[in-house]
PDB file of N, H, CA, C and O in Angstrom:
ATOM      1  N   MET A   1     118.798 107.414 115.510  1.00  0.00           N
ATOM      2  CA  MET A   1     118.087 106.723 114.459  1.00  0.00           C
ATOM      3  C   MET A   1     119.052 105.872 113.651  1.00  0.00           C
ATOM      4  O   MET A   1     119.005 104.646 113.753  1.00  0.00           O
ATOM      5  N   GLY A   2     119.908 106.463 112.867  1.00  0.00           N
ATOM      6  H   GLY A   2     119.946 107.458 112.784  1.00  0.00           H
ATOM      7  CA  GLY A   2     120.839 105.710 112.044  1.00  0.00           C
ATOM      8  C   GLY A   2     121.698 106.658 111.242  1.00  0.00           C
ATOM      9  O   GLY A   2     121.558 107.877 111.345  1.00  0.00           O
ATOM     10  N   ILE A   3     122.574 106.106 110.455  1.00  0.00           N
ATOM     11  H   ILE A   3     122.687 105.116 110.371  1.00  0.00           H
ATOM     12  CA  ILE A   3     123.446 106.900 109.609  1.00  0.00           C
ATOM     13  C   ILE A   3     122.701 107.204 108.309  1.00  0.00           C
ATOM     14  O   ILE A   3     122.157 106.301 107.673  1.00  0.00           O
ATOM     15  N   ILE A   4     122.682 108.459 107.928  1.00  0.00           N
ATOM     16  H   ILE A   4     123.124 109.192 108.445  1.00  0.00           H
ATOM     17  CA  ILE A   4     121.987 108.870 106.715  1.00  0.00           C
ATOM     18  C   ILE A   4     122.883 108.577 105.511  1.00  0.00           C
ATOM     19  O   ILE A   4     124.067 108.911 105.509  1.00  0.00           O
ATOM     20  N   SER A   5     122.297 107.943 104.481  1.00  0.00           N
ATOM     21  H   SER A   5     121.335 107.671 104.482  1.00  0.00           H
ATOM     22  CA  SER A   5     123.052 107.643 103.263  1.00  0.00           C
ATOM     23  C   SER A   5     122.136 107.815 102.055  1.00  0.00           C
ATOM     24  O   SER A   5     120.946 108.094 102.197  1.00  0.00           O
ATOM     25  N   ASP A   6     122.702 107.645 100.881  1.00  0.00           N
ATOM     26  H   ASP A   6     123.669 107.418 100.766  1.00  0.00           H
ATOM     27  CA  ASP A   6     121.922 107.791  99.648  1.00  0.00           C
ATOM     28  C   ASP A   6     120.994 106.604  99.411  1.00  0.00           C
ATOM     29  O   ASP A   6     119.936 106.757  98.800  1.00  0.00           O
ATOM     30  N   LYS A   7     121.380 105.431  99.887  1.00  0.00           N
ATOM     31  H   LYS A   7     122.239 105.307 100.384  1.00  0.00           H
ATOM     32  CA  LYS A   7     120.596 104.220  99.655  1.00  0.00           C
ATOM     33  C   LYS A   7     120.442 103.463 100.971  1.00  0.00           C
ATOM     34  O   LYS A   7     121.394 103.338 101.741  1.00  0.00           O
ATOM     35  N   THR A   8     119.237 102.962 101.219  1.00  0.00           N
ATOM     36  H   THR A   8     118.463 103.063 100.594  1.00  0.00           H
ATOM     37  CA  THR A   8     118.966 102.205 102.435  1.00  0.00           C
ATOM     38  C   THR A   8     119.529 100.795 102.291  1.00  0.00           C
ATOM     39  O   THR A   8     119.339 100.151 101.260  1.00  0.00           O
ATOM     40  N   GLU A   9     120.221 100.317 103.322  1.00  0.00           N
ATOM     41  H   GLU A   9     120.375 100.840 104.160  1.00  0.00           H
ATOM     42  CA  GLU A   9     120.810  98.981 103.287  1.00  0.00           C
ATOM     43  C   GLU A   9     119.731  97.905 103.273  1.00  0.00           C
ATOM     44  O   GLU A   9     118.648  98.086 103.830  1.00  0.00           O
ATOM     45  N   ARG A  10     120.042  96.790 102.632  1.00  0.00           N
ATOM     46  H   ARG A  10     120.922  96.643 102.179  1.00  0.00           H
ATOM     47  CA  ARG A  10     119.110  95.666 102.549  1.00  0.00           C
ATOM     48  C   ARG A  10     118.749  95.159 103.945  1.00  0.00           C
ATOM     49  O   ARG A  10     117.594  94.817 104.199  1.00  0.00           O
ATOM     50  N   LYS A  11     119.720  95.111 104.844  1.00  0.00           N
ATOM     51  H   LYS A  11     120.658  95.389 104.638  1.00  0.00           H
ATOM     52  CA  LYS A  11     119.461  94.622 106.199  1.00  0.00           C
ATOM     53  C   LYS A  11     118.462  95.522 106.930  1.00  0.00           C
ATOM     54  O   LYS A  11     117.610  95.030 107.669  1.00  0.00           O
ATOM     55  N   ALA A  12     118.562  96.826 106.728  1.00  0.00           N
ATOM     56  H   ALA A  12     119.254  97.226 106.127  1.00  0.00           H
ATOM     57  CA  ALA A  12     117.605  97.756 107.336  1.00  0.00           C
ATOM     58  C   ALA A  12     116.207  97.540 106.762  1.00  0.00           C
ATOM     59  O   ALA A  12     115.219  97.571 107.497  1.00  0.00           O
ATOM     60  N   LEU A  13     116.124  97.321 105.451  1.00  0.00           N
ATOM     61  H   LEU A  13     116.926  97.295 104.854  1.00  0.00           H
ATOM     62  CA  LEU A  13     114.828  97.072 104.814  1.00  0.00           C
ATOM     63  C   LEU A  13     114.202  95.786 105.329  1.00  0.00           C
ATOM     64  O   LEU A  13     112.985  95.715 105.498  1.00  0.00           O
ATOM     65  N   LEU A  14     115.019  94.766 105.581  1.00  0.00           N
ATOM     66  H   LEU A  14     116.008  94.823 105.444  1.00  0.00           H
ATOM     67  CA  LEU A  14     114.497  93.509 106.113  1.00  0.00           C
ATOM     68  C   LEU A  14     113.925  93.708 107.512  1.00  0.00           C
ATOM     69  O   LEU A  14     112.861  93.174 107.825  1.00  0.00           O
ATOM     70  N   GLU A  15     114.611  94.461 108.346  1.00  0.00           N
ATOM     71  H   GLU A  15     115.475  94.895 108.092  1.00  0.00           H
ATOM     72  CA  GLU A  15     114.101  94.720 109.702  1.00  0.00           C
ATOM     73  C   GLU A  15     112.797  95.506 109.650  1.00  0.00           C
ATOM     74  O   GLU A  15     111.888  95.252 110.441  1.00  0.00           O
ATOM     75  N   ILE A  16     112.698  96.456 108.729  1.00  0.00           N
ATOM     76  H   ILE A  16     113.437  96.663 108.087  1.00  0.00           H
ATOM     77  CA  ILE A  16     111.459  97.221 108.555  1.00  0.00           C
ATOM     78  C   ILE A  16     110.341  96.297 108.068  1.00  0.00           C
ATOM     79  O   ILE A  16     109.205  96.399 108.532  1.00  0.00           O
ATOM     80  N   ALA A  17     110.661  95.398 107.138  1.00  0.00           N
ATOM     81  H   ALA A  17     111.583  95.315 106.762  1.00  0.00           H
ATOM     82  CA  ALA A  17     109.668  94.472 106.586  1.00  0.00           C
ATOM     83  C   ALA A  17     109.120  93.535 107.653  1.00  0.00           C
ATOM     84  O   ALA A  17     107.959  93.133 107.578  1.00  0.00           O
ATOM     85  N   LYS A  18     109.928  93.182 108.639  1.00  0.00           N
ATOM     86  H   LYS A  18     110.872  93.508 108.699  1.00  0.00           H
ATOM     87  CA  LYS A  18     109.467  92.288 109.707  1.00  0.00           C
ATOM     88  C   LYS A  18     108.305  92.900 110.496  1.00  0.00           C
ATOM     89  O   LYS A  18     107.483  92.171 111.049  1.00  0.00           O
ATOM     90  N   ALA A  19     108.235  94.206 110.551  1.00  0.00           N
ATOM     91  H   ALA A  19     108.904  94.799 110.102  1.00  0.00           H
ATOM     92  CA  ALA A  19     107.143  94.880 111.254  1.00  0.00           C
ATOM     93  C   ALA A  19     105.803  94.685 110.547  1.00  0.00           C
ATOM     94  O   ALA A  19     104.754  94.730 111.190  1.00  0.00           O
ATOM     95  N   LEU A  20     105.828  94.469 109.228  1.00  0.00           N
ATOM     96  H   LEU A  20     106.680  94.432 108.706  1.00  0.00           H
ATOM     97  CA  LEU A  20     104.580  94.323 108.477  1.00  0.00           C
ATOM     98  C   LEU A  20     103.774  93.104 108.911  1.00  0.00           C
ATOM     99  O   LEU A  20     102.546  93.113 108.829  1.00  0.00           O
ATOM    100  N   ARG A  21     104.444  92.073 109.366  1.00  0.00           N
ATOM    101  H   ARG A  21     105.442  92.066 109.432  1.00  0.00           H
ATOM    102  CA  ARG A  21     103.751  90.855 109.787  1.00  0.00           C
ATOM    103  C   ARG A  21     102.765  91.140 110.930  1.00  0.00           C
ATOM    104  O   ARG A  21     101.722  90.493 111.024  1.00  0.00           O
ATOM    105  N   PHE A  22     103.094  92.099 111.787  1.00  0.00           N
ATOM    106  H   PHE A  22     103.941  92.625 111.710  1.00  0.00           H
ATOM    107  CA  PHE A  22     102.241  92.412 112.930  1.00  0.00           C
ATOM    108  C   PHE A  22     100.974  93.166 112.526  1.00  0.00           C
ATOM    109  O   PHE A  22      99.988  93.156 113.264  1.00  0.00           O
ATOM    110  N   PHE A  23     100.991  93.808 111.380  1.00  0.00           N
ATOM    111  H   PHE A  23     101.792  93.816 110.781  1.00  0.00           H
ATOM    112  CA  PHE A  23      99.794  94.501 110.911  1.00  0.00           C
ATOM    113  C   PHE A  23      98.690  93.498 110.564  1.00  0.00           C
ATOM    114  O   PHE A  23      97.509  93.809 110.718  1.00  0.00           O
ATOM    115  N   GLN A  24      99.055  92.308 110.102  1.00  0.00           N
ATOM    116  H   GLN A  24     100.015  92.055 109.977  1.00  0.00           H
ATOM    117  CA  GLN A  24      98.062  91.299 109.738  1.00  0.00           C
ATOM    118  C   GLN A  24      97.283  90.807 110.952  1.00  0.00           C
ATOM    119  O   GLN A  24      96.103  90.477 110.828  1.00  0.00           O
ATOM    120  N   SER A  25      97.911  90.750 112.115  1.00  0.00           N
ATOM    121  H   SER A  25      98.870  91.018 112.216  1.00  0.00           H
ATOM    122  CA  SER A  25      97.229  90.255 113.310  1.00  0.00           C
ATOM    123  C   SER A  25      96.213  91.262 113.848  1.00  0.00           C
ATOM    124  O   SER A  25      95.413  90.913 114.716  1.00  0.00           O
ATOM    125  N   LEU A  26      96.224  92.483 113.364  1.00  0.00           N
ATOM    126  H   LEU A  26      96.873  92.767 112.659  1.00  0.00           H
ATOM    127  CA  LEU A  26      95.278  93.500 113.818  1.00  0.00           C
ATOM    128  C   LEU A  26      93.913  93.381 113.153  1.00  0.00           C
ATOM    129  O   LEU A  26      92.957  94.020 113.591  1.00  0.00           O
ATOM    130  N   GLU A  27      93.807  92.573 112.105  1.00  0.00           N
ATOM    131  H   GLU A  27      94.584  92.054 111.748  1.00  0.00           H
ATOM    132  CA  GLU A  27      92.560  92.471 111.348  1.00  0.00           C
ATOM    133  C   GLU A  27      91.400  91.955 112.188  1.00  0.00           C
ATOM    134  O   GLU A  27      90.247  92.295 111.924  1.00  0.00           O
ATOM    135  N   PHE A  28      91.688  91.146 113.185  1.00  0.00           N
ATOM    136  H   PHE A  28      92.625  90.869 113.400  1.00  0.00           H
ATOM    137  CA  PHE A  28      90.626  90.512 113.965  1.00  0.00           C
ATOM    138  C   PHE A  28      90.376  91.198 115.302  1.00  0.00           C
ATOM    139  O   PHE A  28      89.631  90.672 116.130  1.00  0.00           O
ATOM    140  N   LEU A  29      90.975  92.346 115.527  1.00  0.00           N
ATOM    141  H   LEU A  29      91.580  92.772 114.855  1.00  0.00           H
ATOM    142  CA  LEU A  29      90.799  93.085 116.770  1.00  0.00           C
ATOM    143  C   LEU A  29      89.889  94.282 116.532  1.00  0.00           C
ATOM    144  O   LEU A  29      89.800  94.792 115.415  1.00  0.00           O
ATOM    145  N   CYS A  30      89.219  94.724 117.581  1.00  0.00           N
ATOM    146  H   CYS A  30      89.292  94.310 118.488  1.00  0.00           H
ATOM    147  CA  CYS A  30      88.354  95.902 117.486  1.00  0.00           C
ATOM    148  C   CYS A  30      89.219  97.156 117.550  1.00  0.00           C
ATOM    149  O   CYS A  30      89.932  97.385 118.527  1.00  0.00           O
ATOM    150  N   ILE A  31      89.145  97.958 116.502  1.00  0.00           N
ATOM    151  H   ILE A  31      88.565  97.772 115.709  1.00  0.00           H
ATOM    152  CA  ILE A  31      89.935  99.181 116.391  1.00  0.00           C
ATOM    153  C   ILE A  31      89.001 100.290 115.918  1.00  0.00           C
ATOM    154  O   ILE A  31      88.157 100.075 115.048  1.00  0.00           O
ATOM    155  N   SER A  32      89.160 101.476 116.499  1.00  0.00           N
ATOM    156  H   SER A  32      89.845 101.651 117.206  1.00  0.00           H
ATOM    157  CA  SER A  32      88.305 102.592 116.093  1.00  0.00           C
ATOM    158  C   SER A  32      88.601 102.959 114.640  1.00  0.00           C
ATOM    159  O   SER A  32      89.661 102.630 114.108  1.00  0.00           O
ATOM    160  N   ALA A  33      87.657 103.637 114.015  1.00  0.00           N
ATOM    161  H   ALA A  33      86.796 103.903 114.448  1.00  0.00           H
ATOM    162  CA  ALA A  33      87.796 103.997 112.600  1.00  0.00           C
ATOM    163  C   ALA A  33      89.008 104.897 112.377  1.00  0.00           C
ATOM    164  O   ALA A  33      89.760 104.708 111.421  1.00  0.00           O
ATOM    165  N   GLY A  34      89.195 105.868 113.255  1.00  0.00           N
ATOM    166  H   GLY A  34      88.585 106.022 114.032  1.00  0.00           H
ATOM    167  CA  GLY A  34      90.328 106.784 113.114  1.00  0.00           C
ATOM    168  C   GLY A  34      91.661 106.067 113.249  1.00  0.00           C
ATOM    169  O   GLY A  34      92.591 106.321 112.484  1.00  0.00           O
ATOM    170  N   ASP A  35      91.753 105.167 114.227  1.00  0.00           N
ATOM    171  H   ASP A  35      90.997 104.960 114.849  1.00  0.00           H
ATOM    172  CA  ASP A  35      92.992 104.410 114.410  1.00  0.00           C
ATOM    173  C   ASP A  35      93.231 103.464 113.245  1.00  0.00           C
ATOM    174  O   ASP A  35      94.374 103.255 112.839  1.00  0.00           O
ATOM    175  N   SER A  36      92.169 102.896 112.710  1.00  0.00           N
ATOM    176  H   SER A  36      91.241 103.067 113.040  1.00  0.00           H
ATOM    177  CA  SER A  36      92.289 101.994 111.577  1.00  0.00           C
ATOM    178  C   SER A  36      92.892 102.709 110.368  1.00  0.00           C
ATOM    179  O   SER A  36      93.731 102.149 109.661  1.00  0.00           O
ATOM    180  N   VAL A  37      92.462 103.942 110.137  1.00  0.00           N
ATOM    181  H   VAL A  37      91.780 104.396 110.711  1.00  0.00           H
ATOM    182  CA  VAL A  37      92.988 104.733 109.026  1.00  0.00           C
ATOM    183  C   VAL A  37      94.468 105.017 109.244  1.00  0.00           C
ATOM    184  O   VAL A  37      95.265 104.902 108.313  1.00  0.00           O
ATOM    185  N   ARG A  38      94.842 105.388 110.468  1.00  0.00           N
ATOM    186  H   ARG A  38      94.194 105.482 111.224  1.00  0.00           H
ATOM    187  CA  ARG A  38      96.249 105.677 110.763  1.00  0.00           C
ATOM    188  C   ARG A  38      97.120 104.437 110.620  1.00  0.00           C
ATOM    189  O   ARG A  38      98.237 104.518 110.110  1.00  0.00           O
ATOM    190  N   ILE A  39      96.619 103.295 111.065  1.00  0.00           N
ATOM    191  H   ILE A  39      95.711 103.229 111.479  1.00  0.00           H
ATOM    192  CA  ILE A  39      97.362 102.040 110.962  1.00  0.00           C
ATOM    193  C   ILE A  39      97.555 101.661 109.496  1.00  0.00           C
ATOM    194  O   ILE A  39      98.647 101.256 109.097  1.00  0.00           O
ATOM    195  N   ALA A  40      96.495 101.790 108.694  1.00  0.00           N
ATOM    196  H   ALA A  40      95.608 102.119 109.019  1.00  0.00           H
ATOM    197  CA  ALA A  40      96.601 101.481 107.266  1.00  0.00           C
ATOM    198  C   ALA A  40      97.594 102.422 106.590  1.00  0.00           C
ATOM    199  O   ALA A  40      98.351 102.009 105.711  1.00  0.00           O
ATOM    200  N   HIS A  41      97.589 103.679 107.001  1.00  0.00           N
ATOM    201  H   HIS A  41      96.974 104.014 107.715  1.00  0.00           H
ATOM    202  CA  HIS A  41      98.526 104.657 106.433  1.00  0.00           C
ATOM    203  C   HIS A  41      99.971 104.287 106.795  1.00  0.00           C
ATOM    204  O   HIS A  41     100.861 104.364 105.948  1.00  0.00           O
ATOM    205  N   ALA A  42     100.200 103.893 108.035  1.00  0.00           N
ATOM    206  H   ALA A  42      99.477 103.831 108.723  1.00  0.00           H
ATOM    207  CA  ALA A  42     101.542 103.491 108.478  1.00  0.00           C
ATOM    208  C   ALA A  42     102.027 102.267 107.693  1.00  0.00           C
ATOM    209  O   ALA A  42     103.182 102.211 107.271  1.00  0.00           O
ATOM    210  N   GLU A  43     101.144 101.297 107.502  1.00  0.00           N
ATOM    211  H   GLU A  43     100.205 101.342 107.845  1.00  0.00           H
ATOM    212  CA  GLU A  43     101.499 100.102 106.734  1.00  0.00           C
ATOM    213  C   GLU A  43     101.858 100.473 105.295  1.00  0.00           C
ATOM    214  O   GLU A  43     102.817  99.950 104.730  1.00  0.00           O
ATOM    215  N   HIS A  44     101.083 101.372 104.719  1.00  0.00           N
ATOM    216  H   HIS A  44     100.303 101.797 105.179  1.00  0.00           H
ATOM    217  CA  HIS A  44     101.326 101.816 103.343  1.00  0.00           C
ATOM    218  C   HIS A  44     102.689 102.522 103.234  1.00  0.00           C
ATOM    219  O   HIS A  44     103.423 102.308 102.269  1.00  0.00           O
ATOM    220  N   ILE A  45     103.018 103.348 104.210  1.00  0.00           N
ATOM    221  H   ILE A  45     102.421 103.522 104.994  1.00  0.00           H
ATOM    222  CA  ILE A  45     104.304 104.050 104.202  1.00  0.00           C
ATOM    223  C   ILE A  45     105.456 103.052 104.269  1.00  0.00           C
ATOM    224  O   ILE A  45     106.437 103.185 103.538  1.00  0.00           O
ATOM    225  N   ILE A  46     105.341 102.050 105.144  1.00  0.00           N
ATOM    226  H   ILE A  46     104.544 101.941 105.738  1.00  0.00           H
ATOM    227  CA  ILE A  46     106.391 101.044 105.273  1.00  0.00           C
ATOM    228  C   ILE A  46     106.563 100.271 103.967  1.00  0.00           C
ATOM    229  O   ILE A  46     107.687 100.044 103.520  1.00  0.00           O
ATOM    230  N   ARG A  47     105.448  99.867 103.354  1.00  0.00           N
ATOM    231  H   ARG A  47     104.534 100.051 103.716  1.00  0.00           H
ATOM    232  CA  ARG A  47     105.532  99.157 102.077  1.00  0.00           C
ATOM    233  C   ARG A  47     106.144 100.033 100.982  1.00  0.00           C
ATOM    234  O   ARG A  47     106.894  99.536 100.141  1.00  0.00           O
ATOM    235  N   ASP A  48     105.831 101.330 100.986  1.00  0.00           N
ATOM    236  H   ASP A  48     105.222 101.733 101.669  1.00  0.00           H
ATOM    237  CA  ASP A  48     106.410 102.250 100.001  1.00  0.00           C
ATOM    238  C   ASP A  48     107.916 102.394 100.174  1.00  0.00           C
ATOM    239  O   ASP A  48     108.651 102.442  99.188  1.00  0.00           O
ATOM    240  N   VAL A  49     108.381 102.464 101.418  1.00  0.00           N
ATOM    241  H   VAL A  49     107.784 102.425 102.220  1.00  0.00           H
ATOM    242  CA  VAL A  49     109.820 102.571 101.671  1.00  0.00           C
ATOM    243  C   VAL A  49     110.538 101.361 101.086  1.00  0.00           C
ATOM    244  O   VAL A  49     111.583 101.501 100.449  1.00  0.00           O
ATOM    245  N   ILE A  50     109.982 100.185 101.299  1.00  0.00           N
ATOM    246  H   ILE A  50     109.134 100.071 101.816  1.00  0.00           H
ATOM    247  CA  ILE A  50     110.593  98.951 100.791  1.00  0.00           C
ATOM    248  C   ILE A  50     110.532  98.913  99.268  1.00  0.00           C
ATOM    249  O   ILE A  50     111.522  98.581  98.616  1.00  0.00           O
ATOM    250  N   ALA A  51     109.378  99.248  98.697  1.00  0.00           N
ATOM    251  H   ALA A  51     108.573  99.517  99.226  1.00  0.00           H
ATOM    252  CA  ALA A  51     109.207  99.217  97.241  1.00  0.00           C
ATOM    253  C   ALA A  51     110.073 100.265  96.542  1.00  0.00           C
ATOM    254  O   ALA A  51     110.610 100.001  95.466  1.00  0.00           O
ATOM    255  N   ASN A  52     110.213 101.446  97.137  1.00  0.00           N
ATOM    256  H   ASN A  52     109.776 101.660  98.011  1.00  0.00           H
ATOM    257  CA  ASN A  52     111.034 102.496  96.521  1.00  0.00           C
ATOM    258  C   ASN A  52     112.509 102.127  96.466  1.00  0.00           C
ATOM    259  O   ASN A  52     113.272 102.717  95.700  1.00  0.00           O
ATOM    260  N   ASN A  53     112.909 101.160  97.267  1.00  0.00           N
ATOM    261  H   ASN A  53     112.290 100.681  97.889  1.00  0.00           H
ATOM    262  CA  ASN A  53     114.286 100.671  97.234  1.00  0.00           C
ATOM    263  C   ASN A  53     114.425  99.433  96.358  1.00  0.00           C
ATOM    264  O   ASN A  53     115.488  98.815  96.308  1.00  0.00           O
ATOM    265  N   GLY A  54     113.332  99.070  95.659  1.00  0.00           N
ATOM    266  H   GLY A  54     112.468  99.572  95.700  1.00  0.00           H
ATOM    267  CA  GLY A  54     113.394  97.992  94.678  1.00  0.00           C
ATOM    268  C   GLY A  54     113.161  96.600  95.237  1.00  0.00           C
ATOM    269  O   GLY A  54     113.602  95.622  94.633  1.00  0.00           O
ATOM    270  N   TYR A  55     112.481  96.478  96.374  1.00  0.00           N
ATOM    271  H   TYR A  55     112.123  97.272  96.864  1.00  0.00           H
ATOM    272  CA  TYR A  55     112.239  95.175  96.982  1.00  0.00           C
ATOM    273  C   TYR A  55     110.751  94.936  97.184  1.00  0.00           C
ATOM    274  O   TYR A  55     109.959  95.875  97.261  1.00  0.00           O
ATOM    275  N   GLY A  56     110.386  93.658  97.268  1.00  0.00           N
ATOM    276  H   GLY A  56     111.030  92.895  97.205  1.00  0.00           H
ATOM    277  CA  GLY A  56     109.035  93.239  97.616  1.00  0.00           C
ATOM    278  C   GLY A  56     109.117  92.372  98.862  1.00  0.00           C
ATOM    279  O   GLY A  56     110.170  91.808  99.159  1.00  0.00           O
ATOM    280  N   VAL A  57     108.015  92.260  99.590  1.00  0.00           N
ATOM    281  H   VAL A  57     107.159  92.718  99.348  1.00  0.00           H
ATOM    282  CA  VAL A  57     107.994  91.503 100.848  1.00  0.00           C
ATOM    283  C   VAL A  57     107.183  90.236 100.657  1.00  0.00           C
ATOM    284  O   VAL A  57     106.143  90.240  99.999  1.00  0.00           O
ATOM    285  N   ARG A  58     107.680  89.138 101.247  1.00  0.00           N
ATOM    286  H   ARG A  58     108.525  89.135 101.781  1.00  0.00           H
ATOM    287  CA  ARG A  58     106.969  87.859 101.212  1.00  0.00           C
ATOM    288  C   ARG A  58     107.073  87.222 102.598  1.00  0.00           C
ATOM    289  O   ARG A  58     108.139  87.215 103.214  1.00  0.00           O
ATOM    290  N   PHE A  59     105.956  86.691 103.072  1.00  0.00           N
ATOM    291  H   PHE A  59     105.090  86.696 102.572  1.00  0.00           H
ATOM    292  CA  PHE A  59     105.918  86.017 104.367  1.00  0.00           C
ATOM    293  C   PHE A  59     105.732  84.523 104.140  1.00  0.00           C
ATOM    294  O   PHE A  59     104.863  84.118 103.368  1.00  0.00           O
ATOM    295  N   THR A  60     106.536  83.704 104.800  1.00  0.00           N
ATOM    296  H   THR A  60     107.242  84.033 105.426  1.00  0.00           H
ATOM    297  CA  THR A  60     106.363  82.258 104.746  1.00  0.00           C
ATOM    298  C   THR A  60     106.400  81.719 106.169  1.00  0.00           C
ATOM    299  O   THR A  60     107.069  82.276 107.039  1.00  0.00           O
ATOM    300  N   GLY A  61     105.683  80.644 106.391  1.00  0.00           N
ATOM    301  H   GLY A  61     105.140  80.192 105.684  1.00  0.00           H
ATOM    302  CA  GLY A  61     105.625  80.065 107.715  1.00  0.00           C
ATOM    303  C   GLY A  61     106.941  79.475 108.181  1.00  0.00           C
ATOM    304  O   GLY A  61     107.291  79.589 109.355  1.00  0.00           O
ATOM    305  N   LYS A  62     107.668  78.852 107.279  1.00  0.00           N
ATOM    306  H   LYS A  62     107.383  78.760 106.325  1.00  0.00           H
ATOM    307  CA  LYS A  62     108.914  78.195 107.666  1.00  0.00           C
ATOM    308  C   LYS A  62     110.109  79.140 107.697  1.00  0.00           C
ATOM    309  O   LYS A  62     110.964  79.037 108.576  1.00  0.00           O
ATOM    310  N   ARG A  63     110.167  80.055 106.741  1.00  0.00           N
ATOM    311  H   ARG A  63     109.472  80.138 106.027  1.00  0.00           H
ATOM    312  CA  ARG A  63     111.345  80.922 106.624  1.00  0.00           C
ATOM    313  C   ARG A  63     111.147  82.319 107.179  1.00  0.00           C
ATOM    314  O   ARG A  63     112.111  83.078 107.278  1.00  0.00           O
ATOM    315  N   GLY A  64     109.935  82.678 107.543  1.00  0.00           N
ATOM    316  H   GLY A  64     109.152  82.062 107.462  1.00  0.00           H
ATOM    317  CA  GLY A  64     109.688  84.003 108.100  1.00  0.00           C
ATOM    318  C   GLY A  64     109.557  85.068 107.017  1.00  0.00           C
ATOM    319  O   GLY A  64     109.104  84.787 105.908  1.00  0.00           O
ATOM    320  N   THR A  65     109.954  86.273 107.347  1.00  0.00           N
ATOM    321  H   THR A  65     110.322  86.501 108.248  1.00  0.00           H
ATOM    322  CA  THR A  65     109.837  87.407 106.440  1.00  0.00           C
ATOM    323  C   THR A  65     111.045  87.441 105.515  1.00  0.00           C
ATOM    324  O   THR A  65     112.189  87.322 105.954  1.00  0.00           O
ATOM    325  N   ARG A  66     110.765  87.607 104.217  1.00  0.00           N
ATOM    326  H   ARG A  66     109.836  87.704 103.860  1.00  0.00           H
ATOM    327  CA  ARG A  66     111.838  87.681 103.221  1.00  0.00           C
ATOM    328  C   ARG A  66     111.568  88.877 102.313  1.00  0.00           C
ATOM    329  O   ARG A  66     110.418  89.226 102.042  1.00  0.00           O
ATOM    330  N   ILE A  67     112.642  89.491 101.855  1.00  0.00           N
ATOM    331  H   ILE A  67     113.575  89.208 102.074  1.00  0.00           H
ATOM    332  CA  ILE A  67     112.489  90.549 100.847  1.00  0.00           C
ATOM    333  C   ILE A  67     113.211  90.090  99.587  1.00  0.00           C
ATOM    334  O   ILE A  67     114.289  89.497  99.642  1.00  0.00           O
ATOM    335  N   ASN A  68     112.582  90.385  98.445  1.00  0.00           N
ATOM    336  H   ASN A  68     111.707  90.867  98.400  1.00  0.00           H
ATOM    337  CA  ASN A  68     113.133  89.974  97.160  1.00  0.00           C
ATOM    338  C   ASN A  68     113.335  91.205  96.290  1.00  0.00           C
ATOM    339  O   ASN A  68     112.503  92.113  96.277  1.00  0.00           O
ATOM    340  N   LYS A  69     114.440  91.227  95.569  1.00  0.00           N
ATOM    341  H   LYS A  69     115.115  90.489  95.579  1.00  0.00           H
ATOM    342  CA  LYS A  69     114.710  92.311  94.627  1.00  0.00           C
ATOM    343  C   LYS A  69     113.719  92.211  93.481  1.00  0.00           C
ATOM    344  O   LYS A  69     113.529  91.135  92.914  1.00  0.00           O
ATOM    345  N   ILE A  70     113.086  93.330  93.134  1.00  0.00           N
ATOM    346  H   ILE A  70     113.241  94.204  93.594  1.00  0.00           H
ATOM    347  CA  ILE A  70     112.109  93.372  92.053  1.00  0.00           C
ATOM    348  C   ILE A  70     112.799  93.919  90.817  1.00  0.00           C
ATOM    349  O   ILE A  70     113.416  94.983  90.854  1.00  0.00           O
ATOM    350  N   ASN A  71     112.689  93.183  89.726  1.00  0.00           N
ATOM    351  H   ASN A  71     112.187  92.318  89.695  1.00  0.00           H
ATOM    352  CA  ASN A  71     113.274  93.635  88.461  1.00  0.00           C
ATOM    353  C   ASN A  71     112.278  94.531  87.750  1.00  0.00           C
ATOM    354  O   ASN A  71     111.223  94.078  87.305  1.00  0.00           O
ATOM    355  N   ILE A  72     112.621  95.807  87.647  1.00  0.00           N
ATOM    356  H   ILE A  72     113.477  96.175  88.008  1.00  0.00           H
ATOM    357  CA  ILE A  72     111.766  96.772  86.961  1.00  0.00           C
ATOM    358  C   ILE A  72     112.351  97.016  85.574  1.00  0.00           C
ATOM    359  O   ILE A  72     113.516  97.388  85.431  1.00  0.00           O
ATOM    360  N   ARG A  73     111.529  96.802  84.569  1.00  0.00           N
ATOM    361  H   ARG A  73     110.583  96.500  84.685  1.00  0.00           H
ATOM    362  CA  ARG A  73     112.003  96.953  83.184  1.00  0.00           C
ATOM    363  C   ARG A  73     111.608  98.266  82.622  1.00  0.00           C
ATOM    364  O   ARG A  73     111.921  98.563  81.469  1.00  0.00           O
TER     365      ARG A  73
END
């Protein structure tokens, strides 16, 4: 899997964020109710991992997937 550390590297978070783009293409496909729930749960877990490390995800057509540091006050 990887080296365990106290904080997840930004590069690892970016690679994880790239997977989120593929969840959007599933909206127009026929998926059973049970699978739909599991897929939504997986997407939520991935977004939580990124958010818990202080980043947000943004998709752009020209630049692809980007993660931005979120300033929490």
